[in-house]
MARDOBA-708296 format. One line per 8 residues: number of its first residue (from 1); for each residue x, y, z of N, C-alpha, C, CB. Coordinates in nm, 2 decimals. Atoms other than C-alpha are relative to their C-alpha. Glycine has a CB too. Example, Ala and Ser with C-alpha at 12.3 -4.5 7.8 and 13.67 -1.06 7.14 Angstrom:
1) 0.09 -0.12 0.00 1.23 -0.45 0.78 0.09 0.12 0.00 -0.10 0.00 0.12; -0.09 -0.11 0.00 1.37 -0.11 0.71 -0.08 0.11 0.08 0.04 0.05 -0.14 .
% end
This chain:
1) 0.06 -0.12 0.07 -6.73 25.10 7.52 -0.01 0.17 0.08 -0.16 -0.06 -0.04; -0.02 -0.19 -0.08 -6.67 25.48 7.54 -0.09 0.03 -0.14 0.22 0.11 0.04; 0.03 -0.11 0.12 -6.90 25.70 7.37 0.03 0.06 -0.06 -0.04 0.07 0.01; -0.04 -0.10 0.12 -6.75 25.95 7.37 0.12 0.04 0.09 -0.12 0.15 -0.05; -0.09 -0.03 -0.09 -6.50 26.21 7.51 0.03 -0.03 0.20 0.00 0.11 -0.03; 0.01 0.00 -0.14 -6.38 26.08 7.87 0.10 0.07 0.08 0.00 -0.11 0.04; -0.17 -0.02 -0.07 -6.23 26.28 8.09 0.02 -0.05 0.16 0.07 0.19 -0.01; -0.01 0.05 -0.12 -6.09 26.15 8.39 0.12 0.08 0.12 0.03 -0.15 -0.04 .
9) -0.14 -0.02 -0.10 -5.82 26.39 8.58 -0.08 0.02 0.11 0.11 0.13 -0.03; 0.06 0.01 -0.15 -6.04 26.44 8.84 -0.07 -0.12 0.03 -0.10 0.11 0.04; 0.11 0.16 -0.05 -6.21 26.10 8.84 0.06 -0.10 0.17 0.05 -0.16 -0.18; -0.06 -0.01 -0.12 -6.15 25.97 9.20 -0.06 -0.14 0.10 -0.04 0.17 0.06; -0.05 0.18 0.02 -6.20 25.59 9.09 -0.03 -0.03 -0.15 -0.12 -0.14 0.11; -0.01 0.13 0.12 -6.20 25.30 8.87 0.00 -0.09 0.00 0.06 -0.03 -0.06; 0.04 0.17 -0.01 -6.38 25.02 8.77 0.01 -0.02 -0.13 -0.15 -0.05 0.07; 0.06 0.02 0.14 -6.37 24.82 8.46 -0.10 -0.08 0.06 0.09 -0.07 -0.12 .
17) 0.17 0.12 0.00 -6.80 24.60 8.41 0.01 0.01 -0.09 -0.15 0.02 0.07; 0.07 0.12 0.04 -6.97 24.44 8.24 -0.05 0.14 -0.06 -0.09 -0.13 0.10; 0.03 -0.07 0.04 -7.17 24.62 7.96 -0.13 -0.09 0.02 0.07 0.07 -0.10; 0.22 0.03 -0.15 -7.62 24.57 8.08 0.04 -0.13 -0.14 -0.29 0.20 -0.01; 0.07 0.10 0.10 -7.70 24.27 7.85 -0.11 -0.02 -0.08 -0.02 -0.09 0.04; 0.07 0.01 0.09 -7.97 24.37 7.72 -0.04 0.13 -0.04 -0.08 -0.07 0.01; -0.06 -0.07 0.05 -7.92 24.71 7.70 0.12 0.13 -0.07 -0.04 -0.02 0.00; -0.15 -0.10 -0.01 -7.71 24.99 7.47 -0.07 0.12 -0.08 0.19 -0.07 -0.10 .
25) -0.01 -0.16 -0.01 -7.81 25.41 7.47 0.03 0.02 -0.18 0.15 0.08 0.14; -0.04 -0.01 0.04 -7.60 25.36 7.20 -0.05 -0.02 -0.21 0.06 -0.03 0.10; 0.00 0.07 0.08 -7.60 25.11 6.92 -0.16 -0.08 -0.02 0.12 -0.07 0.04; 0.05 0.13 0.07 -7.91 24.93 7.00 0.03 -0.12 0.00 0.01 0.00 -0.11; 0.00 0.22 0.01 -7.99 24.47 6.95 0.15 0.04 -0.14 -0.28 -0.14 -0.11; -0.17 -0.06 0.08 -7.62 24.63 6.68 0.14 -0.02 0.03 0.02 0.14 0.02; -0.09 -0.03 0.02 -7.41 24.72 6.89 0.07 -0.17 0.12 0.01 0.18 0.02; -0.11 0.03 -0.03 -7.11 24.51 6.93 0.03 -0.06 0.13 0.07 0.09 -0.03 .
33) -0.10 -0.01 -0.10 -6.97 24.55 7.24 -0.15 -0.11 0.18 0.07 0.27 0.02; 0.17 0.07 -0.02 -7.33 24.43 7.43 0.04 -0.17 -0.07 -0.17 0.13 -0.14; 0.00 0.10 0.06 -7.32 24.11 7.17 0.15 -0.17 0.06 0.00 0.09 -0.14; -0.12 0.09 -0.08 -6.92 24.02 7.30 0.03 -0.02 0.09 0.09 0.02 0.00; 0.03 -0.04 -0.14 -7.05 24.15 7.64 0.21 -0.10 -0.01 -0.22 -0.08 0.10; -0.07 0.04 -0.07 -6.66 24.09 7.70 0.04 0.03 0.11 0.07 0.00 -0.04; -0.01 0.01 -0.17 -6.47 24.04 8.06 0.08 0.12 0.09 0.09 -0.15 0.04; -0.06 -0.12 -0.04 -6.36 24.27 8.30 0.11 0.02 -0.04 0.01 0.02 0.12 .
41) -0.10 -0.07 0.03 -5.99 24.19 8.23 0.03 0.04 -0.11 0.08 -0.05 0.04; -0.03 -0.06 0.15 -6.03 24.22 7.81 -0.01 0.07 0.05 -0.06 -0.01 -0.13; 0.01 -0.15 -0.05 -6.18 24.56 7.93 0.14 0.05 0.03 -0.10 0.02 0.13; -0.04 -0.09 -0.03 -5.92 24.65 8.13 0.17 0.03 -0.01 -0.06 0.01 0.09; -0.08 0.02 0.01 -5.65 24.51 7.99 -0.03 0.01 -0.15 0.04 -0.09 0.07; 0.08 -0.07 0.11 -5.76 24.69 7.62 0.03 0.15 0.05 -0.19 -0.04 -0.01; 0.05 -0.09 0.04 -5.76 25.02 7.79 0.15 0.04 0.21 -0.23 0.02 -0.05; -0.14 -0.08 -0.13 -5.39 24.99 8.01 0.01 -0.01 -0.13 0.11 -0.05 0.15 .
49) -0.11 -0.03 0.19 -5.25 24.91 7.61 0.02 0.10 0.02 -0.06 0.00 -0.17; 0.01 -0.12 0.03 -5.39 25.23 7.54 0.09 0.13 0.09 -0.14 0.00 -0.01; -0.07 -0.07 -0.02 -5.23 25.35 7.82 0.13 0.06 0.04 -0.03 0.01 0.01; -0.15 0.01 0.01 -4.90 25.25 7.80 0.05 0.02 -0.13 0.05 -0.12 0.05; 0.00 -0.07 0.14 -4.88 25.30 7.45 0.01 0.12 0.00 -0.10 -0.03 -0.09; 0.00 -0.12 0.05 -4.95 25.62 7.42 0.12 0.16 0.18 -0.23 0.04 -0.04; -0.08 -0.04 -0.06 -4.77 25.70 7.78 -0.11 0.14 0.08 0.14 0.01 -0.09; 0.12 -0.04 -0.02 -5.10 25.81 7.90 0.03 0.01 0.13 -0.12 -0.08 -0.04 .
57) -0.11 0.05 -0.10 -5.00 25.88 8.32 -0.13 0.07 0.11 0.19 0.08 -0.01; 0.13 -0.02 -0.08 -5.38 26.02 8.42 -0.11 -0.02 0.10 -0.04 -0.01 -0.04; 0.06 0.08 -0.02 -5.52 25.74 8.56 0.11 -0.12 0.09 -0.06 -0.03 -0.12; -0.13 0.09 -0.04 -5.18 25.62 8.70 -0.05 0.01 0.19 0.20 0.10 -0.06; 0.07 -0.03 -0.16 -5.34 25.70 9.11 -0.12 -0.07 -0.02 -0.04 0.17 0.05; 0.08 0.05 -0.02 -5.55 25.46 9.03 0.00 -0.15 -0.01 -0.07 0.07 -0.05; -0.05 0.16 0.07 -5.37 25.17 8.87 0.16 0.02 0.06 -0.01 -0.02 -0.23; -0.25 0.06 -0.09 -4.95 25.21 9.05 -0.11 -0.05 0.07 0.20 0.15 0.13 .
65) -0.06 0.10 -0.12 -4.87 24.96 9.36 -0.06 0.03 0.06 0.12 0.00 0.05; -0.06 -0.09 -0.07 -4.80 25.11 9.60 0.11 -0.05 0.13 -0.12 0.08 0.05; -0.13 0.03 -0.13 -4.51 25.00 9.86 -0.01 -0.12 -0.15 -0.04 -0.06 0.25; -0.04 0.14 0.09 -4.45 24.58 9.77 -0.12 0.00 0.03 0.12 -0.14 0.03; 0.09 0.06 -0.03 -4.81 24.56 9.82 -0.10 0.01 -0.21 -0.08 0.09 0.17; 0.09 0.08 0.14 -5.08 24.42 9.45 -0.14 0.13 0.00 -0.08 -0.22 0.05; 0.19 -0.04 0.06 -5.32 24.65 9.27 -0.07 -0.07 -0.07 -0.03 0.12 -0.09; 0.08 0.16 0.12 -5.59 24.42 9.15 -0.05 0.11 -0.05 -0.12 -0.16 0.05 .
73) 0.10 -0.05 0.16 -5.73 24.68 8.91 0.10 0.00 -0.11 -0.10 0.18 0.00; -0.13 -0.04 0.15 -5.36 24.69 8.68 0.01 -0.20 0.07 0.23 0.19 0.03; -0.04 0.12 -0.07 -5.33 24.37 8.86 -0.09 -0.13 -0.13 -0.09 0.01 0.21; 0.10 -0.02 0.08 -5.64 24.27 8.67 -0.04 -0.01 -0.22 0.00 0.12 0.07; -0.02 -0.05 0.15 -5.64 24.48 8.33 0.13 -0.09 0.05 0.01 0.18 -0.06; -0.16 0.08 0.09 -5.24 24.32 8.27 -0.02 -0.16 -0.02 0.17 0.01 0.11; -0.01 0.19 0.05 -5.37 23.98 8.33 -0.14 -0.01 -0.14 -0.06 -0.15 0.20; 0.10 -0.02 0.12 -5.65 24.07 8.03 0.10 0.08 -0.10 -0.15 0.09 0.04 .
81) -0.07 0.00 0.09 -5.37 24.17 7.85 0.09 -0.05 0.00 0.02 0.07 -0.04; -0.07 0.12 -0.01 -5.15 23.91 7.90 -0.05 -0.08 -0.09 0.00 -0.07 0.12; 0.07 0.03 -0.01 -5.34 23.76 7.79 -0.04 -0.05 -0.15 -0.05 0.08 0.07; -0.07 -0.09 0.17 -5.41 23.88 7.43 0.04 -0.08 -0.06 0.12 0.11 -0.01; -0.12 0.01 0.12 -5.16 23.91 7.33 0.08 -0.11 0.04 0.11 0.14 -0.02; -0.07 0.11 0.00 -5.02 23.57 7.41 -0.03 -0.03 -0.08 0.01 -0.08 0.07; 0.04 0.15 0.12 -5.21 23.41 7.14 0.08 -0.01 -0.16 -0.20 0.03 -0.05; -0.04 -0.09 0.14 -4.96 23.61 6.89 0.08 -0.18 -0.05 0.15 0.19 0.02 .
89) -0.13 0.10 -0.07 -4.75 23.32 6.77 0.14 0.03 -0.05 -0.02 -0.16 -0.04; -0.18 -0.06 0.00 -4.41 23.42 6.78 0.08 -0.16 -0.10 0.11 0.01 0.24; -0.10 0.10 0.08 -4.10 23.23 6.59 0.06 0.14 -0.06 -0.09 -0.14 -0.15; -0.08 -0.06 -0.04 -3.98 23.58 6.53 0.14 -0.03 -0.01 -0.05 0.02 0.08; -0.21 0.01 0.01 -3.56 23.66 6.44 -0.01 0.10 0.17 0.13 0.15 -0.23; 0.00 -0.04 -0.11 -3.65 23.93 6.77 0.07 -0.08 0.11 -0.11 0.02 0.02; 0.00 0.05 -0.14 -3.50 23.86 7.17 0.13 0.06 0.02 -0.02 -0.17 0.04; -0.11 -0.09 -0.10 -3.25 24.15 7.23 -0.14 0.08 0.01 0.19 0.09 -0.07 .
97) 0.11 -0.06 -0.11 -3.50 24.38 7.53 -0.06 0.07 -0.06 0.05 0.09 0.11; 0.09 -0.19 0.03 -3.50 24.73 7.34 -0.02 -0.08 -0.11 0.10 0.21 -0.03; 0.13 0.02 0.12 -3.63 24.58 7.04 -0.09 -0.07 0.01 0.02 -0.04 -0.12; 0.19 -0.01 -0.12 -3.91 24.35 7.23 -0.03 0.17 0.09 0.01 -0.18 0.20; 0.08 -0.15 -0.09 -4.00 24.66 7.38 -0.04 0.06 -0.14 0.12 0.13 0.12; 0.09 -0.06 0.14 -4.04 24.87 7.05 -0.08 -0.12 -0.02 0.10 0.03 -0.17; 0.13 0.04 0.04 -4.25 24.60 6.88 -0.09 -0.06 0.09 0.01 -0.10 -0.10; 0.12 0.06 -0.09 -4.48 24.50 7.24 -0.05 0.20 -0.06 0.04 -0.08 0.24 .
105) 0.08 -0.15 0.01 -4.49 24.93 7.25 -0.11 0.02 -0.09 0.10 0.12 -0.04; 0.19 0.02 0.04 -4.70 24.89 6.92 -0.10 -0.03 -0.05 -0.06 0.02 -0.01; 0.12 0.07 -0.06 -4.90 24.62 6.98 -0.07 0.08 0.11 0.04 -0.13 0.05; 0.09 -0.05 -0.13 -5.01 24.78 7.29 -0.09 0.16 -0.11 0.15 0.06 0.19; 0.09 -0.10 0.04 -5.09 25.06 7.07 -0.16 0.00 -0.11 0.11 0.07 -0.07; 0.06 0.15 0.04 -5.25 24.81 6.83 -0.12 -0.03 0.08 0.09 -0.11 0.03; 0.14 0.12 -0.11 -5.48 24.62 7.04 -0.06 0.16 0.08 0.11 -0.18 0.20; 0.07 -0.17 -0.07 -5.54 25.00 7.28 -0.14 0.02 -0.12 0.16 0.20 -0.02 .
113) 0.10 -0.06 0.09 -5.77 25.08 6.97 0.01 -0.11 -0.09 0.02 0.14 -0.07; 0.05 0.14 0.02 -5.91 24.74 6.91 0.06 -0.06 -0.15 -0.19 0.00 0.01; -0.16 0.02 0.16 -5.61 24.63 6.61 0.01 -0.15 0.02 0.22 0.10 0.04; -0.10 0.09 -0.09 -5.60 24.28 6.78 0.01 -0.13 -0.11 -0.08 -0.06 0.17; -0.05 0.09 0.13 -5.56 24.07 6.40 0.07 0.08 -0.02 -0.08 -0.03 -0.13; -0.11 -0.06 0.06 -5.25 24.35 6.29 0.11 -0.02 0.18 -0.05 0.18 -0.07; -0.07 0.05 -0.14 -5.15 24.33 6.71 0.12 -0.12 0.03 -0.11 -0.06 0.08; 0.02 0.15 -0.04 -5.13 23.96 6.70 0.15 -0.02 -0.10 -0.17 -0.09 -0.05 .
121) -0.09 -0.02 0.05 -4.95 24.00 6.38 0.12 0.04 0.03 -0.03 0.04 -0.06; -0.11 -0.05 0.00 -4.66 24.25 6.45 0.04 -0.09 0.13 -0.01 0.15 0.01; -0.06 0.14 -0.06 -4.58 23.99 6.76 0.06 -0.16 -0.04 -0.09 -0.03 0.06; -0.06 0.12 -0.06 -4.47 23.74 6.62 0.13 0.06 -0.09 -0.08 -0.17 -0.02; -0.07 -0.07 0.07 -4.21 23.92 6.47 0.16 -0.04 0.17 -0.10 0.19 -0.04; -0.05 0.04 -0.16 -4.09 23.85 6.86 0.07 -0.16 -0.02 -0.15 0.00 0.13; -0.08 0.13 0.03 -3.88 23.52 6.87 -0.09 -0.12 0.12 0.21 0.03 0.05; 0.05 0.04 -0.04 -4.06 23.40 7.16 -0.12 0.03 0.08 0.05 -0.04 0.02 .
129) 0.08 -0.09 -0.08 -4.34 23.48 7.45 0.10 0.10 0.15 -0.14 -0.13 0.08; -0.10 -0.06 -0.02 -4.05 23.51 7.65 0.04 0.10 -0.08 0.07 -0.06 0.02; -0.04 -0.14 0.04 -3.97 23.85 7.48 -0.11 0.08 0.06 0.02 0.03 -0.17; 0.10 -0.14 0.08 -4.32 23.99 7.51 -0.02 -0.02 0.15 -0.15 -0.02 -0.16; -0.08 -0.03 -0.13 -4.30 23.93 7.88 0.05 0.07 0.09 0.06 -0.01 0.00; -0.10 -0.08 -0.10 -4.01 24.06 8.01 0.01 0.08 -0.09 0.14 -0.07 0.06; 0.00 -0.11 0.07 -4.06 24.33 7.71 -0.19 0.11 0.14 -0.02 -0.08 -0.24; 0.12 -0.03 -0.12 -4.49 24.39 7.95 0.03 0.02 0.07 -0.08 -0.07 0.05 .
137) -0.02 -0.03 -0.15 -4.34 24.38 8.26 0.14 0.17 0.00 0.07 -0.19 0.09; -0.09 -0.19 0.05 -4.05 24.67 8.12 -0.12 0.09 0.00 0.09 0.03 -0.19; 0.12 -0.23 0.04 -4.28 24.92 8.01 -0.08 -0.06 0.11 -0.16 0.08 -0.23; 0.08 -0.07 -0.13 -4.54 24.88 8.31 0.11 0.00 0.15 -0.16 -0.11 0.03; -0.14 -0.07 -0.12 -4.22 24.95 8.59 0.04 0.11 -0.05 0.15 -0.10 0.03; -0.05 -0.09 0.04 -4.10 25.20 8.34 -0.15 0.11 0.01 0.08 -0.05 -0.13; 0.14 -0.17 0.04 -4.49 25.44 8.29 -0.03 -0.04 0.11 -0.16 0.02 -0.14; 0.04 -0.04 -0.16 -4.60 25.35 8.71 0.13 0.06 0.07 -0.06 -0.15 0.10 .
145) -0.10 -0.05 -0.13 -4.27 25.43 8.82 0.07 -0.15 0.05 -0.11 0.07 0.16; 0.01 0.15 -0.11 -4.25 25.05 9.01 0.13 -0.04 -0.07 -0.16 -0.14 0.00; -0.18 0.04 0.01 -3.81 24.91 8.97 -0.14 -0.18 0.07 0.20 0.14 0.16; -0.03 0.14 -0.08 -3.99 24.58 9.18 -0.09 -0.08 -0.10 -0.04 0.00 0.19; 0.09 0.08 0.08 -4.33 24.51 9.00 0.04 -0.19 -0.05 -0.01 0.12 -0.15; -0.09 0.09 0.07 -4.34 24.16 8.92 -0.16 0.00 -0.06 0.12 -0.15 0.07; 0.08 0.04 0.05 -4.63 24.05 8.69 -0.08 -0.12 0.02 0.03 0.01 -0.09; 0.06 0.08 -0.06 -4.91 23.83 8.85 -0.07 -0.15 -0.14 -0.12 0.10 0.09 .
153) -0.03 0.11 0.01 -4.83 23.56 8.64 0.04 -0.07 -0.04 -0.03 -0.03 0.00 .
% end
């Protein structure tokens, strides 16, 4: 849950946390975030989707892997993102990498705005999960400028 504009340019760290299990200062008992209690990787996945789709680089200093080392925060977020998007019922006609990249970028924009149903519907255009997997890796590599990055799956 992000309550208001979040100014992160001068952020010195980033982490994904769970909502307090009993209290919400914004919506009280009606809080869907508190009720649904998304996991850290789900929250990270949604944030990563938004950053990737909108080419926002201000948080790269916290997420970008260094040389051949893993970035645990990126791995957590990527795992949550991959898990959510892999629920799509693939079987469409698209399999050419450039086309898959465009569909996945659109899906990332939708997912980053909490539109899971529309995200999964868009991904049905892809022939298989392989198109999703390759496109996600390509998009992450391009965004962070790490051509050798390997997904944690």
